[in-house]
N, CA, C and O atoms as a Tripos MOL2 file, in Angstrom:
@<TRIPOS>MOLECULE
protein
  204   203    51     0     0
PROTEIN
NO_CHARGES

@<TRIPOS>ATOM
      1 N          84.6860   98.5820   95.7570 N.3       1 MET1
      2 CA         85.0990   99.5120   96.7710 C.3       1 MET1
      3 C          85.0490   98.8210   98.1190 C.2       1 MET1
      4 O          84.1210   98.0720   98.4250 O.2       1 MET1
      5 N          86.0570   99.0860   98.9040 N.am      2 ILE2
      6 CA         86.1010   98.5530  100.2660 C.3       2 ILE2
      7 C          85.6270   99.6560  101.2060 C.2       2 ILE2
      8 O          86.0900  100.7940  101.1250 O.2       2 ILE2
      9 N          84.7290   99.3190  102.0690 N.am      3 ARG3
     10 CA         84.2000  100.2870  103.0180 C.3       3 ARG3
     11 C          84.4610   99.7830  104.4290 C.2       3 ARG3
     12 O          84.1410   98.6400  104.7550 O.2       3 ARG3
     13 N          85.0420  100.6380  105.2640 N.am      4 ILE4
     14 CA         85.3480  100.2700  106.6430 C.3       4 ILE4
     15 C          84.5690  101.2120  107.5540 C.2       4 ILE4
     16 O          84.7000  102.4320  107.4580 O.2       4 ILE4
     17 N          83.7690  100.6410  108.4270 N.am      5 ALA5
     18 CA         82.9800  101.4530  109.3550 C.3       5 ALA5
     19 C          83.7770  101.6910  110.6340 C.2       5 ALA5
     20 O          84.2640  100.7460  111.2550 O.2       5 ALA5
     21 N          83.9080  102.9580  111.0210 N.am      6 LEU6
     22 CA         84.6380  103.3180  112.2290 C.3       6 LEU6
     23 C          83.7730  104.2270  113.0920 C.2       6 LEU6
     24 O          83.0580  105.0910  112.5850 O.2       6 LEU6
     25 N          83.8480  104.0190  114.3920 N.am      7 ASP7
     26 CA         83.1690  104.9590  115.2800 C.3       7 ASP7
     27 C          84.1400  106.1020  115.6010 C.2       7 ASP7
     28 O          85.3060  106.0470  115.2130 O.2       7 ASP7
     29 N          83.6710  107.1250  116.3000 N.am      8 GLU8
     30 CA         84.5050  108.2950  116.5590 C.3       8 GLU8
     31 C          85.7560  107.9580  117.3690 C.2       8 GLU8
     32 O          86.8280  108.4990  117.0980 O.2       8 GLU8
     33 N          85.6380  107.0900  118.3370 N.am      9 ALA9
     34 CA         86.7940  106.7370  119.1650 C.3       9 ALA9
     35 C          87.8620  106.0220  118.3450 C.2       9 ALA9
     36 O          89.0490  106.3180  118.4810 O.2       9 ALA9
     37 N          87.4520  105.0950  117.5040 N.am     10 THR10
     38 CA         88.4040  104.3580  116.6700 C.3      10 THR10
     39 C          89.0560  105.2870  115.6520 C.2      10 THR10
     40 O          90.2650  105.2180  115.4300 O.2      10 THR10
     41 N          88.2650  106.1480  115.0360 N.am     11 LEU11
     42 CA         88.8050  107.0860  114.0630 C.3      11 LEU11
     43 C          89.7950  108.0390  114.7280 C.2      11 LEU11
     44 O          90.8220  108.3770  114.1390 O.2      11 LEU11
     45 N          89.4950  108.4700  115.9450 N.am     12 GLY12
     46 CA         90.3860  109.3590  116.6770 C.3      12 GLY12
     47 C          91.7090  108.7060  117.0360 C.2      12 GLY12
     48 O          92.7140  109.4010  117.1860 O.2      12 GLY12
     49 N          91.7320  107.3900  117.1760 N.am     13 ALA13
     50 CA         92.9470  106.6650  117.5290 C.3      13 ALA13
     51 C          93.7150  106.1780  116.3020 C.2      13 ALA13
     52 O          94.7700  105.5610  116.4440 O.2      13 ALA13
     53 N          93.2040  106.4440  115.1080 N.am     14 THR14
     54 CA         93.8200  105.9780  113.8750 C.3      14 THR14
     55 C          94.8870  106.9570  113.4100 C.2      14 THR14
     56 O          94.6750  108.1690  113.4190 O.2      14 THR14
     57 N          96.0410  106.4200  113.0010 N.am     15 ARG15
     58 CA         97.1190  107.2380  112.4590 C.3      15 ARG15
     59 C          97.4120  106.7860  111.0400 C.2      15 ARG15
     60 O          97.5320  105.5900  110.7740 O.2      15 ARG15
     61 N          97.5260  107.7300  110.1450 N.am     16 ILE16
     62 CA         97.8540  107.4430  108.7530 C.3      16 ILE16
     63 C          99.1340  108.2070  108.4460 C.2      16 ILE16
     64 O          99.2140  109.4130  108.6780 O.2      16 ILE16
     65 N         100.1300  107.5050  107.9260 N.am     17 ALA17
     66 CA        101.4200  108.1450  107.6690 C.3      17 ALA17
     67 C         101.9330  107.7880  106.2830 C.2      17 ALA17
     68 O         101.6710  106.7030  105.7650 O.2      17 ALA17
     69 N         102.6550  108.7060  105.7070 N.am     18 ILE18
     70 CA        103.3170  108.4960  104.4250 C.3      18 ILE18
     71 C         104.8050  108.6700  104.6650 C.2      18 ILE18
     72 O         105.2180  109.5670  105.4000 O.2      18 ILE18
     73 N         105.5980  107.8310  104.0590 N.am     19 SER19
     74 CA        107.0390  107.8960  104.2560 C.3      19 SER19
     75 C         107.6690  108.8210  103.2170 C.2      19 SER19
     76 O         107.8170  108.4210  102.0620 O.2      19 SER19
     77 N         108.0460  110.0490  103.5940 N.am     20 PRO20
     78 CA        108.6730  110.9610  102.6310 C.3      20 PRO20
     79 C         109.9600  110.4200  102.0090 C.2      20 PRO20
     80 O         110.1600  110.5960  100.8070 O.2      20 PRO20
     81 N         110.8550  109.7610  102.7840 N.am     21 PRO21
     82 CA        112.0550  109.2330  102.1270 C.3      21 PRO21
     83 C         111.7270  108.1730  101.0720 C.2      21 PRO21
     84 O         112.3620  108.1290  100.0180 O.2      21 PRO21
     85 N         110.7550  107.3370  101.3480 N.am     22 ARG22
     86 CA        110.3780  106.3170  100.3660 C.3      22 ARG22
     87 C         109.8400  106.9720   99.1000 C.2      22 ARG22
     88 O         110.1740  106.5500   97.9930 O.2      22 ARG22
     89 N         109.0060  108.0060   99.2560 N.am     23 ASP23
     90 CA        108.4860  108.7150   98.0910 C.3      23 ASP23
     91 C         109.6070  109.3580   97.2900 C.2      23 ASP23
     92 O         109.5890  109.3270   96.0600 O.2      23 ASP23
     93 N         110.5850  109.9410   97.9780 N.am     24 ALA24
     94 CA        111.7010  110.5910   97.2890 C.3      24 ALA24
     95 C         112.5340  109.5750   96.5150 C.2      24 ALA24
     96 O         112.8870  109.8220   95.3620 O.2      24 ALA24
     97 N         112.8510  108.4460   97.1240 N.am     25 PHE25
     98 CA        113.6340  107.4190   96.4300 C.3      25 PHE25
     99 C         112.8680  106.8170   95.2590 C.2      25 PHE25
    100 O         113.4580  106.5170   94.2210 O.2      25 PHE25
    101 N         111.5740  106.6400   95.4160 N.am     26 SER26
    102 CA        110.7550  106.1220   94.3140 C.3      26 SER26
    103 C         110.7370  107.1100   93.1500 C.2      26 SER26
    104 O         110.8080  106.7080   91.9890 O.2      26 SER26
    105 N         110.6440  108.4000   93.4630 N.am     27 ALA27
    106 CA        110.6460  109.4190   92.4180 C.3      27 ALA27
    107 C         111.9830  109.4640   91.6960 C.2      27 ALA27
    108 O         112.0250  109.5840   90.4720 O.2      27 ALA27
    109 N         113.0830  109.3680   92.4510 N.am     28 MET28
    110 CA        114.4090  109.3740   91.8130 C.3      28 MET28
    111 C         114.5800  108.1660   90.9010 C.2      28 MET28
    112 O         115.1430  108.2790   89.8120 O.2      28 MET28
    113 N         114.0970  107.0130   91.3450 N.am     29 ARG29
    114 CA        114.2000  105.8070   90.5200 C.3      29 ARG29
    115 C         113.3510  105.9460   89.2590 C.2      29 ARG29
    116 O         113.7600  105.5120   88.1820 O.2      29 ARG29
    117 N         112.1800  106.5450   89.3910 N.am     30 LEU30
    118 CA        111.2930  106.7270   88.2490 C.3      30 LEU30
    119 C         111.8870  107.6870   87.2230 C.2      30 LEU30
    120 O         111.6530  107.5350   86.0240 O.2      30 LEU30
    121 N         112.6540  108.6780   87.6860 N.am     31 ALA31
    122 CA        113.2030  109.7030   86.7980 C.3      31 ALA31
    123 C         114.5140  109.2970   86.1330 C.2      31 ALA31
    124 O         115.0650  110.0760   85.3560 O.2      31 ALA31
    125 N         115.0250  108.1090   86.4150 N.am     32 ARG32
    126 CA        116.2800  107.6880   85.7710 C.3      32 ARG32
    127 C         116.1040  107.6500   84.2600 C.2      32 ARG32
    128 O         115.0330  107.3000   83.7650 O.2      32 ARG32
    129 N         117.1630  108.0110   83.5190 N.am     33 PRO33
    130 CA        117.0700  108.0440   82.0540 C.3      33 PRO33
    131 C         116.7030  106.7010   81.4190 C.2      33 PRO33
    132 O         116.1150  106.6720   80.3380 O.2      33 PRO33
    133 N         117.0380  105.6080   82.0670 N.am     34 SER34
    134 CA        116.7540  104.2880   81.4860 C.3      34 SER34
    135 C         115.2870  103.8780   81.6340 C.2      34 SER34
    136 O         114.8650  102.8820   81.0470 O.2      34 SER34
    137 N         114.5130  104.6260   82.4050 N.am     35 ARG35
    138 CA        113.1100  104.2780   82.6510 C.3      35 ARG35
    139 C         112.1960  104.9250   81.6210 C.2      35 ARG35
    140 O         112.4600  106.0370   81.1630 O.2      35 ARG35
    141 N         111.1330  104.2400   81.2580 N.am     36 ASN36
    142 CA        110.0800  104.7770   80.3990 C.3      36 ASN36
    143 C         108.8050  104.7970   81.2460 C.2      36 ASN36
    144 O         108.1010  103.7900   81.3190 O.2      36 ASN36
    145 N         108.5000  105.9230   81.8830 N.am     37 PRO37
    146 CA        107.3830  105.9630   82.8240 C.3      37 PRO37
    147 C         106.0290  105.8250   82.1380 C.2      37 PRO37
    148 O         105.8820  106.1360   80.9560 O.2      37 PRO37
    149 N         105.0520  105.3590   82.8910 N.am     38 SER38
    150 CA        103.6980  105.2440   82.3670 C.3      38 SER38
    151 C         103.0650  106.6310   82.2580 C.2      38 SER38
    152 O         103.6000  107.6000   82.7980 O.2      38 SER38
    153 N         101.9310  106.7300   81.5650 N.am     39 TRP39
    154 CA        101.3500  108.0220   81.2060 C.3      39 TRP39
    155 C         101.0820  108.9680   82.3740 C.2      39 TRP39
    156 O         101.2500  110.1720   82.1780 O.2      39 TRP39
    157 N         100.6860  108.5430   83.5540 N.am     40 PRO40
    158 CA        100.4110  109.5700   84.5740 C.3      40 PRO40
    159 C         101.6630  110.3190   85.0180 C.2      40 PRO40
    160 O         101.5620  111.4180   85.5620 O.2      40 PRO40
    161 N         102.8440  109.7380   84.7930 N.am     41 TYR41
    162 CA        104.0790  110.3270   85.3050 C.3      41 TYR41
    163 C         104.9590  110.9490   84.2170 C.2      41 TYR41
    164 O         105.9710  111.5710   84.5380 O.2      41 TYR41
    165 N         104.6050  110.7990   82.9660 N.am     42 ARG42
    166 CA        105.4810  111.2570   81.8800 C.3      42 ARG42
    167 C         105.7860  112.7450   81.9440 C.2      42 ARG42
    168 O         106.9420  113.1420   81.7990 O.2      42 ARG42
    169 N         104.7800  113.5690   82.1570 N.am     43 GLN43
    170 CA        105.0050  115.0120   82.1880 C.3      43 GLN43
    171 C         105.9080  115.3880   83.3680 C.2      43 GLN43
    172 O         106.8320  116.1870   83.2140 O.2      43 GLN43
    173 N         105.6410  114.8150   84.5350 N.am     44 TRP44
    174 CA        106.4580  115.1170   85.7100 C.3      44 TRP44
    175 C         107.8990  114.6500   85.4850 C.2      44 TRP44
    176 O         108.8410  115.3790   85.7970 O.2      44 TRP44
    177 N         108.0740  113.4470   84.9490 N.am     45 VAL45
    178 CA        109.4280  112.9150   84.7250 C.3      45 VAL45
    179 C         110.1770  113.7820   83.7220 C.2      45 VAL45
    180 O         111.3760  114.0090   83.8850 O.2      45 VAL45
    181 N         109.5020  114.2680   82.6940 N.am     46 GLY46
    182 CA        110.1400  115.1440   81.7240 C.3      46 GLY46
    183 C         110.6730  116.4180   82.3760 C.2      46 GLY46
    184 O         111.7990  116.8380   82.1100 O.2      46 GLY46
    185 N         109.8510  117.0300   83.2350 N.am     47 ARG47
    186 CA        110.2900  118.2420   83.9420 C.3      47 ARG47
    187 C         111.4130  117.9190   84.9350 C.2      47 ARG47
    188 O         112.3640  118.6900   85.0640 O.2      47 ARG47
    189 N         111.3100  116.8000   85.6270 N.am     48 ALA48
    190 CA        112.3300  116.4280   86.6140 C.3      48 ALA48
    191 C         113.6660  116.1620   85.9240 C.2      48 ALA48
    192 O         114.7160  116.5280   86.4530 O.2      48 ALA48
    193 N         113.6420  115.5390   84.7700 N.am     49 ARG49
    194 CA        114.8900  115.2420   84.0600 C.3      49 ARG49
    195 C         115.5460  116.5290   83.5660 C.2      49 ARG49
    196 O         116.7740  116.6050   83.5210 O.2      49 ARG49
    197 N         114.7630  117.5440   83.1950 N.am     50 GLU50
    198 CA        115.3340  118.8100   82.7640 C.3      50 GLU50
    199 C         116.0570  119.4990   83.9160 C.2      50 GLU50
    200 O         117.1090  120.1090   83.7280 O.2      50 GLU50
    201 N         115.4850  119.3930   85.0920 N.am     51 VAL51
    202 CA        116.0850  120.0480   86.2660 C.3      51 VAL51
    203 C         117.3260  119.2980   86.6800 C.2      51 VAL51
    204 O         117.9850  119.6800   87.6460 O.2      51 VAL51
@<TRIPOS>BOND
     1     1     2 1
     2     2     3 1
     3     3     4 2
     4     3     5 am
     5     5     6 1
     6     6     7 1
     7     7     8 2
     8     7     9 am
     9     9    10 1
    10    10    11 1
    11    11    12 2
    12    11    13 am
    13    13    14 1
    14    14    15 1
    15    15    16 2
    16    15    17 am
    17    17    18 1
    18    18    19 1
    19    19    20 2
    20    19    21 am
    21    21    22 1
    22    22    23 1
    23    23    24 2
    24    23    25 am
    25    25    26 1
    26    26    27 1
    27    27    28 2
    28    27    29 am
    29    29    30 1
    30    30    31 1
    31    31    32 2
    32    31    33 am
    33    33    34 1
    34    34    35 1
    35    35    36 2
    36    35    37 am
    37    37    38 1
    38    38    39 1
    39    39    40 2
    40    39    41 am
    41    41    42 1
    42    42    43 1
    43    43    44 2
    44    43    45 am
    45    45    46 1
    46    46    47 1
    47    47    48 2
    48    47    49 am
    49    49    50 1
    50    50    51 1
    51    51    52 2
    52    51    53 am
    53    53    54 1
    54    54    55 1
    55    55    56 2
    56    55    57 am
    57    57    58 1
    58    58    59 1
    59    59    60 2
    60    59    61 am
    61    61    62 1
    62    62    63 1
    63    63    64 2
    64    63    65 am
    65    65    66 1
    66    66    67 1
    67    67    68 2
    68    67    69 am
    69    69    70 1
    70    70    71 1
    71    71    72 2
    72    71    73 am
    73    73    74 1
    74    74    75 1
    75    75    76 2
    76    75    77 am
    77    77    78 1
    78    78    79 1
    79    79    80 2
    80    79    81 am
    81    81    82 1
    82    82    83 1
    83    83    84 2
    84    83    85 am
    85    85    86 1
    86    86    87 1
    87    87    88 2
    88    87    89 am
    89    89    90 1
    90    90    91 1
    91    91    92 2
    92    91    93 am
    93    93    94 1
    94    94    95 1
    95    95    96 2
    96    95    97 am
    97    97    98 1
    98    98    99 1
    99    99   100 2
   100    99   101 am
   101   101   102 1
   102   102   103 1
   103   103   104 2
   104   103   105 am
   105   105   106 1
   106   106   107 1
   107   107   108 2
   108   107   109 am
   109   109   110 1
   110   110   111 1
   111   111   112 2
   112   111   113 am
   113   113   114 1
   114   114   115 1
   115   115   116 2
   116   115   117 am
   117   117   118 1
   118   118   119 1
   119   119   120 2
   120   119   121 am
   121   121   122 1
   122   122   123 1
   123   123   124 2
   124   123   125 am
   125   125   126 1
   126   126   127 1
   127   127   128 2
   128   127   129 am
   129   129   130 1
   130   130   131 1
   131   131   132 2
   132   131   133 am
   133   133   134 1
   134   134   135 1
   135   135   136 2
   136   135   137 am
   137   137   138 1
   138   138   139 1
   139   139   140 2
   140   139   141 am
   141   141   142 1
   142   142   143 1
   143   143   144 2
   144   143   145 am
   145   145   146 1
   146   146   147 1
   147   147   148 2
   148   147   149 am
   149   149   150 1
   150   150   151 1
   151   151   152 2
   152   151   153 am
   153   153   154 1
   154   154   155 1
   155   155   156 2
   156   155   157 am
   157   157   158 1
   158   158   159 1
   159   159   160 2
   160   159   161 am
   161   161   162 1
   162   162   163 1
   163   163   164 2
   164   163   165 am
   165   165   166 1
   166   166   167 1
   167   167   168 2
   168   167   169 am
   169   169   170 1
   170   170   171 1
   171   171   172 2
   172   171   173 am
   173   173   174 1
   174   174   175 1
   175   175   176 2
   176   175   177 am
   177   177   178 1
   178   178   179 1
   179   179   180 2
   180   179   181 am
   181   181   182 1
   182   182   183 1
   183   183   184 2
   184   183   185 am
   185   185   186 1
   186   186   187 1
   187   187   188 2
   188   187   189 am
   189   189   190 1
   190   190   191 1
   191   191   192 2
   192   191   193 am
   193   193   194 1
   194   194   195 1
   195   195   196 2
   196   195   197 am
   197   197   198 1
   198   198   199 1
   199   199   200 2
   200   199   201 am
   201   201   202 1
   202   202   203 1
   203   203   204 2
@<TRIPOS>SUBSTRUCTURE
     1 MET1         2 RESIDUE 1 A MET
     2 ILE2         6 RESIDUE 1 A ILE
     3 ARG3        10 RESIDUE 1 A ARG
     4 ILE4        14 RESIDUE 1 A ILE
     5 ALA5        18 RESIDUE 1 A ALA
     6 LEU6        22 RESIDUE 1 A LEU
     7 ASP7        26 RESIDUE 1 A ASP
     8 GLU8        30 RESIDUE 1 A GLU
     9 ALA9        34 RESIDUE 1 A ALA
    10 THR10       38 RESIDUE 1 A THR
    11 LEU11       42 RESIDUE 1 A LEU
    12 GLY12       46 RESIDUE 1 A GLY
    13 ALA13       50 RESIDUE 1 A ALA
    14 THR14       54 RESIDUE 1 A THR
    15 ARG15       58 RESIDUE 1 A ARG
    16 ILE16       62 RESIDUE 1 A ILE
    17 ALA17       66 RESIDUE 1 A ALA
    18 ILE18       70 RESIDUE 1 A ILE
    19 SER19       74 RESIDUE 1 A SER
    20 PRO20       78 RESIDUE 1 A PRO
    21 PRO21       82 RESIDUE 1 A PRO
    22 ARG22       86 RESIDUE 1 A ARG
    23 ASP23       90 RESIDUE 1 A ASP
    24 ALA24       94 RESIDUE 1 A ALA
    25 PHE25       98 RESIDUE 1 A PHE
    26 SER26      102 RESIDUE 1 A SER
    27 ALA27      106 RESIDUE 1 A ALA
    28 MET28      110 RESIDUE 1 A MET
    29 ARG29      114 RESIDUE 1 A ARG
    30 LEU30      118 RESIDUE 1 A LEU
    31 ALA31      122 RESIDUE 1 A ALA
    32 ARG32      126 RESIDUE 1 A ARG
    33 PRO33      130 RESIDUE 1 A PRO
    34 SER34      134 RESIDUE 1 A SER
    35 ARG35      138 RESIDUE 1 A ARG
    36 ASN36      142 RESIDUE 1 A ASN
    37 PRO37      146 RESIDUE 1 A PRO
    38 SER38      150 RESIDUE 1 A SER
    39 TRP39      154 RESIDUE 1 A TRP
    40 PRO40      158 RESIDUE 1 A PRO
    41 TYR41      162 RESIDUE 1 A TYR
    42 ARG42      166 RESIDUE 1 A ARG
    43 GLN43      170 RESIDUE 1 A GLN
    44 TRP44      174 RESIDUE 1 A TRP
    45 VAL45      178 RESIDUE 1 A VAL
    46 GLY46      182 RESIDUE 1 A GLY
    47 ARG47      186 RESIDUE 1 A ARG
    48 ALA48      190 RESIDUE 1 A ALA
    49 ARG49      194 RESIDUE 1 A ARG
    50 GLU50      198 RESIDUE 1 A GLU
    51 VAL51      202 RESIDUE 1 A VAL
């Protein structure tokens, strides 16, 4: 485990962001019929392919 010590000022100035378009494109690529997803994603991919 990596542990990073931050004081209140540093933590207050920290920004954490996730890219929604990147997540969407990754999900679309994962759901393609030619892909065989790994176990954590199989159930989600099955439902996504039905839709």
